C-alpha positions in Angstrom: -31.8 -14.5 -5.0 -31.4 -10.8 -6.2 -29.6 -8.8 -3.8 -30.2 -4.7 -3.7 -27.3 -2.8 -2.6 -24.9 -3.5 0.3 -22.3 -1.9 3.1 -19.2 -2.2 3.8 -18.4 -5.3 6.3 -18.0 -2.2 9.4 -21.2 -2.0 9.9 -21.8 -5.1 11.1 -25.0 -6.0 8.6 -26.1 -6.3 5.0 -28.5 -3.6 3.6 -31.1 -4.8 1.7 -33.4 -2.8 -0.7 -37.4 -3.6 -1.3 -38.3 -6.8 -3.7 -38.0 -7.3 -6.9 -39.8 -8.3 -9.2 -38.5 -12.5 -9.2 -38.2 -11.9 -5.5 -40.1 -13.2 -2.6 -40.6 -11.5 0.8 -40.3 -14.4 3.5 -43.3 -14.6 6.4 -43.8 -16.7 9.5 -47.0 -18.1 8.3 -48.7 -16.5 12.2 -47.8 -13.8 11.0 -50.8 -14.2 7.6 -53.0 -16.2 10.0 -53.3 -13.1 12.5 -53.7 -9.8 9.6 -56.3 -12.1 8.4 -57.9 -11.9 11.9 -57.8 -8.5 12.5 -59.2 -7.5 9.2 -62.2 -9.7 9.0 -62.6 -8.2 12.8 -62.0 -4.1 11.9 -65.0 -5.2 8.5 -67.3 -6.7 10.3 -67.0 -3.5 12.9 -66.6 -1.5 10.4 -70.2 -2.9 8.2 -72.2 -2.8 12.3 -70.4 0.8 13.3 -71.7 2.6 9.8 -74.0 0.8 8.7 -76.4 0.8 11.9 -76.9 -2.6 11.9 -75.3 -3.0 15.1 -79.1 -3.1 17.6 -80.9 -5.8 19.1 -83.9 -7.0 18.0 -86.3 -5.0 18.3 -84.6 -2.1 19.0 -86.6 1.1 18.0 -83.3 2.4 16.6 -81.8 2.2 13.4 -79.8 3.7 10.8 -81.4 6.5 8.2 -81.0 4.5 5.8 -83.2 2.0 6.2 -87.3 2.6 4.8 -89.3 4.7 6.9 -91.9 3.0 8.5 -94.8 4.1 10.4 -94.9 5.0 13.8 -97.0 3.6 17.1 -98.6 6.8 19.0 -99.8 6.5 22.4 -103.5 5.3 21.8 -102.0 2.7 19.2 -103.5 4.8 16.1 -100.2 4.5 13.2 -99.0 7.7 11.7 -98.0 7.5 8.7 -94.2 7.8 7.9 -92.5 11.9 7.4 -91.1 13.2 3.7 -87.8 13.9 3.8 -86.8 16.5 4.7 -85.5 19.1 2.5 -85.1 22.5 4.2 -81.7 23.3 5.5 -83.0 23.5 9.5 -85.0 20.1 8.9 -80.7 19.1 7.8 -80.0 20.1 11.4 -81.5 16.8 12.9 -79.9 14.3 10.3 -77.3 12.1 11.3 -73.8 13.1 11.1 -70.7 11.1 11.6 -72.4 7.8 11.1 -74.7 8.1 14.4 -78.2 6.9 14.3 -81.0 9.5 14.1 -82.2 10.5 17.3 -86.5 11.0 16.3 -88.1 14.2 17.2 -90.3 15.1 20.5 -93.5 14.3 18.5 -92.4 10.7 17.2 -90.1 9.5 20.0 -92.9 6.7 21.8 -94.9 7.5 24.7 -94.9 4.4 26.2 -91.2 4.3 26.0 -90.9 6.6 28.8 -94.1 5.1 30.8 -93.5 2.2 31.1 -89.3 2.8 31.7 -87.9 1.0 29.1 -84.4 1.2 28.5 -83.2 4.8 27.2 -82.0 4.3 23.5 -78.1 4.9 23.2 -75.2 4.5 20.3 -73.8 1.3 21.4 -71.2 1.5 19.2 -70.0 3.7 21.6 -70.3 2.4 24.2 -67.6 -0.6 23.1 -64.4 0.8 23.7 -63.1 -2.6 23.1 -64.4 -3.0 19.4 -63.2 0.1 19.0 -59.8 -1.2 19.3 -60.2 -3.9 16.9 -61.1 -1.1 14.4 -58.6 0.7 14.5 -56.0 -2.2 15.1 -57.2 -3.6 12.2 -57.0 -1.2 10.4 -54.0 -0.2 11.3 -51.5 -3.5 10.8 -51.8 -3.9 7.1 -51.1 -0.7 6.1 -47.9 -1.3 9.2 -46.9 -4.2 6.6 -47.3 -2.6 3.5 -44.8 0.4 5.0 -42.7 -2.8 6.4 -42.6 -4.8 3.6 -41.4 -1.6 1.4 -38.4 -0.1 4.2 -35.0 -0.7 3.9 -33.6 -3.4 7.2 -30.9 -4.5 8.3 -30.4 -7.9 9.3 -29.1 -9.3 12.1 -25.2 -8.9 12.3 -23.6 -12.6 12.2 -19.4 -12.4 13.4 -18.1 -13.0 9.1 -20.9 -12.8 8.0 -20.8 -9.7 7.1 -17.2 -9.7 5.6 -17.9 -12.8 3.5 -21.4 -10.5 1.7 -18.6 -7.6 1.2 -16.4 -10.0 -0.5 -18.4 -12.0 -2.0 -19.4 -8.0 -3.6 -16.5 -7.3 -4.3 -15.8 -10.5 -6.8 -19.2 -10.9 -8.5 -18.8 -7.7 -9.5 -17.7 -6.7 -13.1 -13.5 -6.0 -14.3 -14.9 -3.0 -15.4 -15.9 -2.0 -11.8 -12.8 -2.3 -10.3 -9.1 -1.9 -11.7 -6.8 -5.0 -13.3 -3.9 -5.3 -11.4 -1.4 -3.4 -13.9 1.3 -4.9 -16.0 3.3 -1.3 -16.0 4.6 -0.1 -12.7 7.4 2.2 -12.0 8.0 3.0 -8.2 10.4 6.4 -8.5 12.6 6.4 -5.5 12.0 10.5 -4.9 9.7 12.7 -3.8 7.5 14.0 -6.7 7.2 17.8 -7.7 5.4 20.2 -5.3 4.4 22.8 -7.1 1.7 21.3 -9.8 3.1 18.1 -11.7 5.5 15.7 -11.9 7.0 15.8 -15.3 8.3 12.0 -14.5 4.2 10.9 -13.3 2.4 13.4 -16.4 4.7 11.2 -19.0 4.8 8.0 -17.4 1.2 7.7 -17.1 0.7 9.3 -21.1 3.0 6.1 -22.0 0.3 3.4 -19.6 2.7 3.5 -16.9 1.6 3.5 -13.2 4.1 6.3 -11.5 4.1 5.3 -7.5 6.4 7.9 -5.9 8.4 6.3 -2.5 10.5 8.8 -1.3 13.8 7.1 0.5 15.9 9.6 1.1 15.4 13.0 3.5 17.6 15.5 3.5 18.3 18.6 5.1 19.5 21.9 4.2 22.2 24.1 5.5 23.4 27.3 5.5 26.7 27.4 5.6 28.0 30.9 6.8 31.1 31.3 4.3 28.7 31.5 1.1 27.2 34.7 1.3 31.1 36.2 1.4 32.0 33.4 -1.6 29.7 34.5 -3.9 30.9 38.0 -3.6 34.6 37.5 -3.9 35.5 38.2 -6.6 38.2 35.5 -7.1 35.6 33.2 -8.0 34.8 32.9 -11.7 32.5 30.3 -11.9 29.4 28.5 -10.5 28.8 24.9 -10.0 25.9 23.4 -9.3 24.8 19.4 -9.3 22.5 19.2 -7.4 18.8 21.2 -7.3 18.6 21.3 -4.5 21.6 23.5 -2.8 19.3 25.9 -4.4 17.7 25.9 -1.0 21.0 27.6 0.4 21.1 30.0 -2.5 18.3 31.2 -1.5 19.3 31.5 1.8 22.6 33.1 0.7 21.0 36.1 -1.3 19.0 36.9 0.9 21.4 37.8 3.8 22.3 42.0 4.0 25.9 41.4 2.4 24.0 40.6 -0.8 21.9 43.2 -1.2 23.9 46.1 -3.3 25.0 43.8 -5.3 22.5 41.1 -6.1 20.6 42.2 -9.5 24.7 42.2 -10.9 25.4 38.6 -9.3 21.7 37.3 -10.6 22.3 38.3 -14.1 26.1 38.1 -15.1 27.8 35.2 -13.0 27.8 32.5 -15.1 26.7 29.2 -13.1 26.6 25.9 -14.6 24.4 23.1 -13.9 23.4 18.9 -14.5 21.0 18.7 -16.5 17.2 20.2 -16.9 15.8 19.9 -13.6 18.9 21.2 -11.9 19.3 24.5 -14.2 15.6 25.2 -14.5 15.9 25.8 -10.6 18.9 28.1 -10.8 16.3 29.9 -13.4 13.6 30.1 -11.1 16.1 31.9 -7.4 16.8 34.1 -10.4 20.3 33.8 -12.1 20.5 34.0 -15.7 23.4 33.4 -17.4 23.0 29.4 -16.7 24.4 26.9 -18.7 24.1 22.6 -19.0 20.4 21.9 -19.9 21.7 19.4 -22.8 24.2 17.2 -19.7 22.8 14.9 -18.1 25.4 13.8 -16.4 28.6 15.8 -14.6 31.0 13.7 -16.8 29.1 15.7 -19.6 29.7 18.9 -17.0 32.9 18.3 -16.9 34.5 19.7 -20.5 31.8 22.4 -20.5 33.7 23.6 -17.5 37.0 23.6 -18.5 36.3 25.1 -21.9 34.6 28.3 -20.1 37.7 28.7 -17.8 40.2 28.3 -20.4 38.9 31.4 -22.2 38.7 33.5 -19.0 40.7 36.7 -19.6 41.2 35.8 -15.6 41.8 33.1 -14.5 39.4 32.6 -11.0 38.7 30.1 -9.6 35.3 27.6 -9.2 33.1 27.5 -6.8 31.2 23.7 -6.2 28.4 23.5 -4.3 27.9 20.0 -3.7 25.9 17.6 -0.5 27.6 15.7 2.0 27.9 12.9 -0.2 28.2 13.3 -3.4 30.5 11.6 -5.8 34.1 12.9 -6.3 33.5 13.4 -10.5 33.6 16.7 -10.6 36.7 17.5 -8.6 38.5 15.4 -10.4 37.4 16.2 -13.8 38.4 19.7 -12.9 41.7 19.0 -11.3 42.8 16.7 -13.9 41.1 20.3 -16.6 43.9 22.9 -14.3 40.6 24.4 -13.3 41.2 25.2 -9.3 38.0 24.3 -7.2 36.8 25.4 -4.1 34.2 22.9 -2.5 30.6 24.2 -0.3 28.3 21.6 1.5 25.2 22.9 1.1 22.8 20.2 2.6 23.2 16.7 4.8 22.0 14.1 2.4 20.3 11.2 5.4 19.5 7.6 3.6 17.5 4.7 4.8 13.3 4.8 3.9 11.5 5.9 6.8 9.0 3.3 8.3 6.0 5.0 6.3 7.0 4.4 2.6 8.4 0.1 3.7 4.9 0.2 4.1 3.7 1.9 1.4 6.5 -0.3 -1.1 5.2 -3.9 1.1 1.5 -2.3 0.4 1.8 -3.1 -3.5 0.6 -6.1 -4.8 2.9 -8.9 -6.3 5.8 -6.6 -6.6 8.4 -8.4 -9.0 9.7 -9.0 -12.1 7.5 -7.0 -14.6 7.9 -4.0 -11.8 10.2 -0.8 -12.1 12.4 0.7 -10.2 13.3 4.2 -10.9 16.7 5.6 -9.7 18.1 9.4 -9.8 21.3 8.7 -7.7 24.5 6.9 -6.2 22.5 8.0 -2.6 18.7 6.0 -3.9 20.9 2.6 -5.0 22.0 2.1 -1.3 19.1 2.4 -0.1 18.1 0.0 -2.4 20.6 -1.8 -1.9 18.5 -2.1 2.1 14.9 -2.5 0.3 15.9 -5.1 -1.1 16.3 -8.0 1.2 13.3 -5.8 3.7 10.6 -5.6 1.3 9.4 -9.1 -0.7 9.9 -9.0 -4.2 11.5 -6.3 -4.6 15.1 -8.2 -5.9 13.4 -9.2 -8.7 12.3 -5.8 -9.9 13.8 -4.3 -13.0 16.1 -1.3 -12.5 16.3 2.0 -14.5 18.6 4.8 -14.3 18.6 7.6 -14.7 22.3 8.3 -16.0 25.8 7.2 -16.1 26.9 8.3 -12.8 23.7 6.0 -11.3 24.5 2.9 -13.8 28.1 2.9 -12.1 26.7 2.7 -8.8 23.8 0.3 -9.2 26.8 -1.9 -10.6 29.2 -1.2 -7.7 26.3 -1.8 -4.6 24.7 -4.4 -5.8 26.8 -6.2 -8.6 24.0 -5.4 -11.0 23.2 -4.0 -13.9 20.4 -1.7 -14.6 18.1 -2.8 -17.5 16.8 0.5 -18.9 19.4 4.4 -18.3 18.4 6.9 -19.8 20.1 9.1 -22.5 19.3 12.1 -20.5 18.0 12.5 -17.4 14.1 14.0 -18.2 11.7 12.1 -18.0 10.9 11.8 -22.1 14.5 9.9 -22.4 13.8 8.2 -18.8 11.1 7.3 -20.5 12.3 6.5 -24.0 14.7 3.5 -22.2 12.5 1.7 -20.7 10.2 0.9 -23.7 13.0 -0.2 -25.3 13.4 -2.7 -22.9 9.9 -3.4 -22.7 9.8 -3.6 -26.6 
């Protein structure tokens, strides 16, 4: 038996459309008998009422359509039948709406009144029960037709709606429901806030399903010594290893002490950032003298800072903006190169996935070794260490690192090596590392 369409289980029933050519409508036999009986009664009433044959034998009132007969007079002589009425005035006495013709005064039998016979009446109008049968007999077939072609809802049976919904879902073609992908990359980071995320665009273009699951939260700070440090001539270079420090820079540049020298600072002050993302964020703040787009880690950025510092005519300190859990890679490299350094914490990292992130991860079906997890910082690696014990199948997921620093954290925190390591911290190199392993 074919189905029209079905609603969701929450509606508590199944919606079925009109019958198809191959579908037989199940009806009760009593309904067939009742319908046929009323239809027969309606037909009899219709013939009786409109045909005018409802009078008793010998009733002088007949339908106009009957052949005209001679009317007896009071003396018993026969009167010839009248000619058909043709004038408009005479047509007024013709029957309307199925009523029998009423004889004129000259045609009425005089003896009828004299002998006290029954006065002619319309038998149908005196039978309301017959009229009711007529209306019912005509209306019932119409109602049955409307009912037959109107979608109806079957009674809800416990568990039946869910079973129908599951049946329809399982019987759907493979093209209507997307198959479970074999290429999923779970990115432990927030997606880009302004427009499409480049990692999402790059991965999806290559056939991977990118899933963003933020596992870190950040608290942005307004350190009071940041505006004064930016104005201090003792600093000759600004170093930033995370784009998250840019929020604090926005705030510092808007403070009153920097209003007069702000434009000069943005135009000329040398700034170093790790990777293209951090450098792009610095340019968005307004800095024009930015270097470090071609680096992929703090290890690669350190030598560039040292070379620049050694080229200064007057040695000055480096101002390092960092998070509370940042690694000591930059301080150690600059110290070894003889560069004096002063650090300011601009944000706090709150490690640990939220309950919402945990639920999102648990909802991923059949999580396992065919999937990837993208790691972008040592903090994310520590969060992954906790998640592997809480999310089934997460310990089997392959690990893709954004760079060497994160890869080192994977070895330290997890005792394992990343299956894929990006040559540079950008979406293209990240994808290349994954594809190289999958090949």
